[in-house]
PAKOL-168431 format. One record per residue (C-alpha): y, z, x; residue number from 1. Coordinates in nm, 3 decimals, m for minus. Example, Ala and Ser with C-alpha at 12.3 -4.5 7.8 and 13.67 -1.06 7.14 Angstrom:
BEGIN
NODE_m0.450_0.780_1.230_1;
NODE_m0.106_0.714_1.367_2;
//
This chain:
BEGIN
NODE_7.192_9.183_7.109_1;
NODE_6.886_8.997_7.232_2;
NODE_6.917_8.637_7.342_3;
NODE_6.816_8.406_7.052_4;
NODE_6.507_8.190_7.082_5;
NODE_6.563_7.834_7.214_6;
NODE_6.508_7.691_6.865_7;
NODE_6.745_7.943_6.694_8;
NODE_6.988_7.799_6.440_9;
NODE_7.367_7.798_6.475_10;
NODE_7.426_8.117_6.280_11;
NODE_7.197_8.313_6.512_12;
NODE_7.385_8.184_6.816_13;
NODE_7.725_8.273_6.667_14;
NODE_7.601_8.622_6.576_15;
NODE_7.478_8.659_6.934_16;
NODE_7.804_8.535_7.086_17;
NODE_8.017_8.752_6.856_18;
NODE_7.805_9.070_6.875_19;
NODE_7.687_9.043_6.515_20;
NODE_8.037_8.994_6.369_21;
NODE_8.167_8.681_6.196_22;
NODE_8.425_8.574_5.946_23;
NODE_8.344_8.504_5.583_24;
NODE_8.452_8.143_5.642_25;
NODE_8.209_8.108_5.934_26;
NODE_7.924_8.259_5.732_27;
NODE_7.982_8.042_5.426_28;
NODE_8.009_7.729_5.643_29;
NODE_7.685_7.805_5.828_30;
NODE_7.489_7.934_5.530_31;
NODE_7.634_7.907_5.178_32;
NODE_7.854_8.127_4.958_33;
NODE_7.548_8.221_4.754_34;
NODE_7.340_8.319_5.058_35;
NODE_7.629_8.530_5.192_36;
NODE_7.663_8.709_4.856_37;
NODE_7.288_8.780_4.861_38;
NODE_7.299_8.927_5.214_39;
NODE_7.587_9.154_5.113_40;
NODE_7.431_9.256_4.780_41;
NODE_7.101_9.354_4.947_42;
NODE_7.278_9.560_5.215_43;
NODE_7.153_9.349_5.506_44;
NODE_7.511_9.254_5.587_45;
NODE_7.832_9.450_5.537_46;
NODE_8.185_9.343_5.455_47;
NODE_8.379_9.549_5.707_48;
NODE_8.727_9.438_5.602_49;
NODE_8.884_9.142_5.429_50;
NODE_8.741_8.822_5.573_51;
NODE_8.515_8.991_5.831_52;
NODE_8.141_9.054_5.799_53;
NODE_7.898_9.252_6.015_54;
NODE_7.531_9.157_6.024_55;
NODE_7.401_9.515_5.998_56;
NODE_7.486_9.820_5.783_57;
NODE_7.533_10.078_6.062_58;
NODE_7.828_10.194_6.270_59;
NODE_8.009_9.957_6.504_60;
NODE_7.965_9.966_6.880_61;
NODE_8.257_9.886_7.110_62;
NODE_8.197_9.509_7.140_63;
NODE_8.176_9.489_6.760_64;
NODE_8.499_9.686_6.721_65;
NODE_8.673_9.434_6.945_66;
NODE_8.536_9.141_6.749_67;
NODE_8.635_9.297_6.415_68;
NODE_8.987_9.351_6.551_69;
NODE_9.020_8.993_6.674_70;
NODE_8.866_8.826_6.370_71;
NODE_9.063_9.041_6.124_72;
NODE_9.382_8.900_6.279_73;
NODE_9.261_8.545_6.339_74;
NODE_9.028_8.361_6.572_75;
NODE_9.325_8.260_6.790_76;
NODE_9.416_8.624_6.863_77;
NODE_9.368_8.733_7.224_78;
NODE_9.255_9.078_7.339_79;
NODE_9.535_9.224_7.551_80;
NODE_9.681_9.533_7.719_81;
NODE_9.461_9.832_7.788_82;
NODE_9.178_9.706_7.568_83;
NODE_9.154_9.387_7.778_84;
NODE_9.194_9.580_8.105_85;
NODE_8.915_9.818_8.003_86;
NODE_8.686_9.520_7.937_87;
NODE_8.765_9.406_8.293_88;
NODE_8.652_9.746_8.422_89;
NODE_8.969_9.963_8.432_90;
NODE_8.876_10.333_8.431_91;
NODE_9.072_10.644_8.346_92;
NODE_9.277_10.533_8.046_93;
NODE_9.219_10.535_7.671_94;
NODE_9.188_10.180_7.538_95;
NODE_9.280_10.269_7.179_96;
NODE_9.449_10.132_6.980_97;
NODE_9.325_9.779_7.038_98;
NODE_9.614_9.550_7.137_99;
NODE_9.611_9.181_7.051_100;
NODE_9.844_8.896_7.139_101;
NODE_9.926_8.608_6.904_102;
NODE_10.165_8.318_6.942_103;
NODE_10.495_8.305_6.748_104;
NODE_10.361_8.068_6.482_105;
NODE_10.073_8.301_6.392_106;
NODE_10.085_8.404_6.025_107;
NODE_9.976_8.769_6.071_108;
NODE_10.256_9.027_6.059_109;
NODE_10.332_9.196_6.389_110;
NODE_10.237_9.555_6.313_111;
NODE_9.969_9.815_6.349_112;
NODE_9.684_9.706_6.124_113;
NODE_9.498_9.961_5.916_114;
NODE_9.123_9.905_5.916_115;
NODE_8.844_10.111_5.758_116;
NODE_8.723_10.441_5.913_117;
NODE_8.508_10.382_6.220_118;
NODE_8.760_10.139_6.372_119;
NODE_9.038_10.220_6.618_120;
NODE_9.388_10.112_6.520_121;
NODE_9.489_9.755_6.597_122;
NODE_9.834_9.650_6.718_123;
NODE_9.940_9.287_6.702_124;
NODE_10.214_9.157_6.934_125;
NODE_10.375_8.815_6.931_126;
NODE_10.441_8.637_7.257_127;
NODE_10.593_8.302_7.341_128;
NODE_10.465_8.331_7.701_129;
NODE_10.089_8.289_7.718_130;
NODE_10.006_8.014_7.967_131;
NODE_9.649_7.907_8.029_132;
NODE_9.639_8.091_8.364_133;
NODE_9.693_8.420_8.179_134;
NODE_9.378_8.371_7.970_135;
NODE_9.037_8.500_8.079_136;
NODE_8.729_8.309_7.965_137;
NODE_8.538_8.585_7.788_138;
NODE_8.394_8.679_7.451_139;
NODE_8.621_8.768_7.282_140;
NODE_8.897_8.587_7.465_141;
NODE_9.123_8.824_7.659_142;
NODE_9.415_8.811_7.896_143;
NODE_9.353_8.828_8.270_144;
NODE_9.356_9.170_8.431_145;
NODE_9.696_9.113_8.591_146;
NODE_9.853_9.000_8.260_147;
NODE_9.677_9.285_8.076_148;
NODE_9.831_9.542_8.311_149;
NODE_10.179_9.392_8.285_150;
NODE_10.159_9.406_7.905_151;
NODE_10.002_9.754_7.906_152;
NODE_10.282_9.881_8.131_153;
NODE_10.537_9.744_7.886_154;
NODE_10.362_9.913_7.593_155;
NODE_10.297_10.241_7.779_156;
NODE_10.424_10.577_7.651_157;
NODE_10.656_10.618_7.948_158;
NODE_10.740_10.504_8.300_159;
NODE_10.485_10.734_8.464_160;
NODE_10.197_10.590_8.265_161;
NODE_10.323_10.237_8.334_162;
NODE_10.327_10.301_8.710_163;
NODE_9.985_10.466_8.696_164;
NODE_9.836_10.164_8.515_165;
NODE_9.960_9.911_8.770_166;
NODE_9.859_10.130_9.064_167;
NODE_9.513_10.198_8.918_168;
NODE_9.444_9.829_8.860_169;
NODE_9.512_9.762_9.229_170;
NODE_9.335_10.076_9.353_171;
NODE_9.022_9.991_9.155_172;
NODE_9.033_9.635_9.301_173;
NODE_9.046_9.469_8.961_174;
NODE_9.349_9.262_9.057_175;
NODE_9.596_9.232_9.343_176;
NODE_9.967_9.311_9.370_177;
NODE_10.031_8.941_9.428_178;
NODE_9.859_8.846_9.102_179;
NODE_10.064_9.101_8.910_180;
NODE_10.389_8.976_9.063_181;
NODE_10.299_8.615_8.981_182;
NODE_10.250_8.717_8.615_183;
NODE_10.593_8.880_8.607_184;
NODE_10.742_8.559_8.750_185;
NODE_10.638_8.390_8.423_186;
NODE_10.768_8.681_8.213_187;
NODE_11.135_8.740_8.308_188;
NODE_11.197_8.937_7.986_189;
NODE_10.887_9.160_8.005_190;
NODE_10.954_9.525_7.928_191;
NODE_10.964_9.743_8.246_192;
NODE_10.940_9.427_8.456_193;
NODE_11.138_9.578_8.746_194;
NODE_10.919_9.890_8.746_195;
NODE_10.601_9.680_8.745_196;
NODE_10.722_9.467_9.036_197;
NODE_10.832_9.775_9.232_198;
NODE_10.493_9.944_9.178_199;
NODE_10.307_9.628_9.278_200;
NODE_10.516_9.609_9.596_201;
NODE_10.428_9.969_9.677_202;
NODE_10.061_9.891_9.616_203;
NODE_10.096_9.591_9.848_204;
NODE_10.209_9.839_10.115_205;
NODE_9.912_10.067_10.051_206;
NODE_10.045_10.308_9.784_207;
NODE_9.777_10.285_9.517_208;
NODE_9.808_10.635_9.369_209;
NODE_10.099_10.768_9.168_210;
NODE_10.147_11.056_9.414_211;
NODE_10.169_10.811_9.706_212;
NODE_10.424_10.601_9.519_213;
NODE_10.629_10.913_9.449_214;
NODE_10.622_11.001_9.822_215;
NODE_10.737_10.654_9.929_216;
NODE_11.017_10.660_9.672_217;
NODE_11.118_11.006_9.794_218;
NODE_11.142_10.884_10.155_219;
NODE_11.359_10.591_10.048_220;
NODE_11.584_10.812_9.837_221;
NODE_11.642_11.067_10.114_222;
NODE_11.674_10.812_10.397_223;
NODE_11.353_10.911_10.574_224;
NODE_11.131_10.659_10.755_225;
NODE_10.859_10.511_10.536_226;
NODE_10.506_10.626_10.622_227;
NODE_10.201_10.417_10.694_228;
NODE_9.971_10.454_10.394_229;
NODE_9.592_10.474_10.378_230;
NODE_9.563_10.506_10.756_231;
NODE_9.199_10.483_10.866_232;
NODE_9.058_10.758_11.086_233;
NODE_8.709_10.867_11.184_234;
NODE_8.628_11.235_11.140_235;
NODE_8.411_11.448_11.369_236;
NODE_8.098_11.326_11.189_237;
NODE_8.191_10.962_11.243_238;
NODE_8.282_10.895_10.880_239;
NODE_8.586_10.681_10.795_240;
NODE_8.862_10.879_10.624_241;
NODE_9.194_10.762_10.483_242;
NODE_9.511_10.963_10.541_243;
NODE_9.750_10.976_10.245_244;
NODE_10.059_10.917_10.460_245;
NODE_10.096_10.893_10.836_246;
NODE_10.400_10.846_11.059_247;
NODE_10.219_10.691_11.354_248;
NODE_10.516_10.693_11.588_249;
NODE_10.557_11.070_11.546_250;
NODE_10.192_11.162_11.482_251;
NODE_10.283_11.334_11.156_252;
NODE_10.033_11.336_10.870_253;
NODE_10.114_11.431_10.507_254;
NODE_9.855_11.505_10.239_255;
NODE_9.957_11.501_9.873_256;
NODE_9.709_11.708_9.673_257;
NODE_9.624_11.649_9.308_258;
NODE_9.466_11.904_9.076_259;
NODE_9.111_11.814_9.189_260;
NODE_9.191_11.950_9.536_261;
NODE_9.180_12.303_9.387_262;
NODE_8.807_12.272_9.323_263;
NODE_8.606_12.463_9.585_264;
NODE_8.414_12.166_9.725_265;
NODE_8.731_11.956_9.754_266;
NODE_8.923_12.247_9.901_267;
NODE_8.663_12.303_10.173_268;
NODE_8.645_11.932_10.250_269;
NODE_9.025_11.923_10.276_270;
NODE_9.021_12.216_10.519_271;
NODE_8.766_12.040_10.740_272;
NODE_8.971_11.719_10.736_273;
NODE_9.288_11.915_10.814_274;
NODE_9.115_12.080_11.110_275;
NODE_9.014_11.736_11.241_276;
NODE_9.377_11.624_11.222_277;
NODE_9.496_11.929_11.416_278;
NODE_9.222_11.892_11.677_279;
NODE_9.326_11.529_11.731_280;
NODE_9.675_11.655_11.818_281;
NODE_9.867_11.556_11.504_282;
NODE_10.089_11.771_11.286_283;
NODE_10.005_11.796_10.918_284;
NODE_10.207_11.888_10.611_285;
NODE_10.058_11.937_10.265_286;
NODE_10.233_11.917_9.931_287;
NODE_10.109_11.917_9.575_288;
NODE_10.174_11.610_9.360_289;
NODE_10.390_11.838_9.143_290;
NODE_10.611_11.934_9.438_291;
NODE_10.668_11.571_9.532_292;
NODE_10.756_11.487_9.172_293;
NODE_10.954_11.794_9.064_294;
NODE_11.088_11.948_9.388_295;
NODE_11.183_11.644_9.594_296;
NODE_11.477_11.812_9.772_297;
NODE_11.248_12.081_9.913_298;
NODE_10.982_11.829_10.017_299;
NODE_11.238_11.597_10.177_300;
NODE_11.392_11.887_10.372_301;
NODE_11.053_11.991_10.515_302;
NODE_10.966_11.631_10.601_303;
NODE_11.301_11.588_10.775_304;
NODE_11.253_11.905_10.982_305;
NODE_10.898_11.804_11.077_306;
NODE_11.008_11.455_11.186_307;
NODE_11.303_11.589_11.382_308;
NODE_11.075_11.843_11.554_309;
NODE_10.870_11.556_11.700_310;
NODE_11.165_11.344_11.809_311;
NODE_11.281_11.141_11.509_312;
NODE_11.656_11.095_11.493_313;
NODE_11.824_10.979_11.171_314;
NODE_12.047_10.674_11.187_315;
NODE_12.417_10.771_11.217_316;
//
């Protein structure tokens, strides 16, 4: 929406701040019950759901969906989870349904709310832990990125998605592992708390992709030395490249390939990078992300043989 004129009245400013959405109570306070009825009767405004009005008759855009969700629950509701993380810039995850946090004394039932067609589902969660440092000043109000990811991990469909969320938030530089861990310090009963802390610790060590986390966990499980992650190296053209995993003391490099590596342009780029590694005198092993996840015994055995071939000796 366009910025109101300097002499705009209060209702114009609230409509601007709330993306054209307001509660019936707000509208009747700023205008009058009769004026609100007239705007609705003439089709200039629309009653989207009980207690929530939209100042145009068309479909809702994303900011308006968020405001409808918040105002349908109550003005003290806070955007949370993936919906809040997406507003902070998180990419690669669906932000529907819209998750909201309310305090224990909130009168709205904790459940998925059914809203008219054109709106994503809305889930309302109660929390007794919502300190001021977990709140982001935004319109609508939302939790900080670190708190959003901790909550989203707890509400995720499974452990893999939870790990991916925490890793992605760090990889995309939207928050830091330290910020995530500080949130969990205030939430000792958070669901998947140990998994979130573990993933944040891995990210602190450089593992910011699920495949890298799987590789580090594999090394720990099979008593192999932990690799250096995201090792910087310049290629033959002088460009900075990052190695997935590198055992510097043994000059062993491991690449973990995702599905995108099968595309021709990625495949050729990978071959060129692999050639650079060999030319520099290092050994290189390559595994698919699926092998690391589903065939860990085979991957660990090959890693062990490669490390032993260059002088590593396991602890007795």
